[in-house]
N, C-alpha and C positions, 0 to 999 in steps of 0.2 A: 504494500500500500504506500502510495507516494505522500510524503510529508513536506510541507512548504517551510523553508528556512529563510530567514533574513539575517544577513551578517552586516554589522555596522561597525566601521572602523575608519579612521582618517588616514591610516597607513596602507597604501595600495598593496604593498608586499604582504601585509598581514591578511588582507582580504583574499589575495591570490592563493596564499598558502592554505588558509582555512577552507576556501571553496574547493580546493583539490582533494581535501580529506573526505568529502562526502561522496557516497556511492550514488551515482546518478539513477540507479534503479529504485532507490528508496527515498531520495531527496531531490526536491527542486529548489535550487539555491538562488536567491536574489541578493544583490549587494547595494549598500548605501555608504557614502563616505561622511555624511553628516546626520545629526539627529533629525533635522528638518526633512531631509530627503527620506529618511526612514519613516517618518510620520506620514508622508505622502503615500509611500508604498503600503503602509499598514491600512490606510483608508481605501486604497484601490483594490487590494486583493487579500484573500484570507491567508494568514500566516500562522503556522503551528508552533514554530520555535524561533525565538529571536536571540541572537548572540550579539551583545552590544558592548563596545568600549565605553568607559566612563567619560573620559575627557576627549572632546573633539573640537574642531574649529567652531567658532560662534559661541553664543552664551548657553546654548542647550547642551545638556549632558545625557549620559545614559539613564540617569534617574528621571530626566524629563521624558524620555521615551517610555519608561516604565509607568510614569504618571499618565501619559497619553493612553497607553494600553488599558490602564485601570479605569480612566474616566470614560473611555469609549466601550468599556465592558467587552474587550476583545479576549477571546479564549486562546491564549498562546502561552507557551513556556518561555519565560524571560531569563536569560543567563547573562549576568554582568561579568565583564572582564576588565581588569585594570592593572596598571603598573603603579598606581598611587593608592594602594590599599591601606585601609585602616580598619580597626575593629568596628568603629562607629559607622563607617560607610557600609561594611558588610551587613551589620545589624539593620541599618536603615533600609538597604535594598531587600533584605529578607522579610522585614516587617511589611514592606510595601508589596510583597508578593513575588519576589524573584524566585525562580526555581532553583538557581544555584549561583555561585560566585567563583570566578576563576582569577588567579593572580598571574600577571605577566612577569617574566617571560613564561609563556604557556608550555606546560608539559603536554606533549601531543597525546600520549596514551591516557593521561588524565582527562584531557579535552574530549577525546573520543568516548571515554567511559561516561562522561556527563551527557554527551549528545545521545548516546545509546539509551541512557536512562530516560531522557526527555522523549526520545522517539517511542519507547515502550509506553510511557505515560500517555502520549497522544493516541497511540493505537488503542490502549485500554479505554480511554474516554470515548473514542469513536465507537468501539464495540458496545459500551454501556449505552450510548445514545441510540444505537440501532436496536438494541434489546428493548429499551424503553418505548421506542416507536412501535415495535412489533407488539408489545404488551398492550399498548394503548388501542391498537387496532383490534 
């Protein structure tokens, strides 16, 4: 089952690296280099998993993307990644509904494990939704 992923980072080489890690048979990957570009994409198409850098050009941050997701009641798994980590930032992101939090430099095997966990959570939610619809009928 295809899962839609949005990768947000202002570093093109990070976007390129991350996008190459996804199996095209299971993931459709879109890229954004700013929080504002990401919000436009989130409005235009359904996204299941968002991986966002915290700090990007402009005043908007990864937390602003998470707030946008929450305010628009979008059903997606949000994963924050940052090289400027603090306990306070991690707690704030998790309290606001982040699925997980990744520190830069990113450990690829750890990144892939988190993506797999998010992928499985998306599939489980889809399955539950289908079962609820069938029970309603």
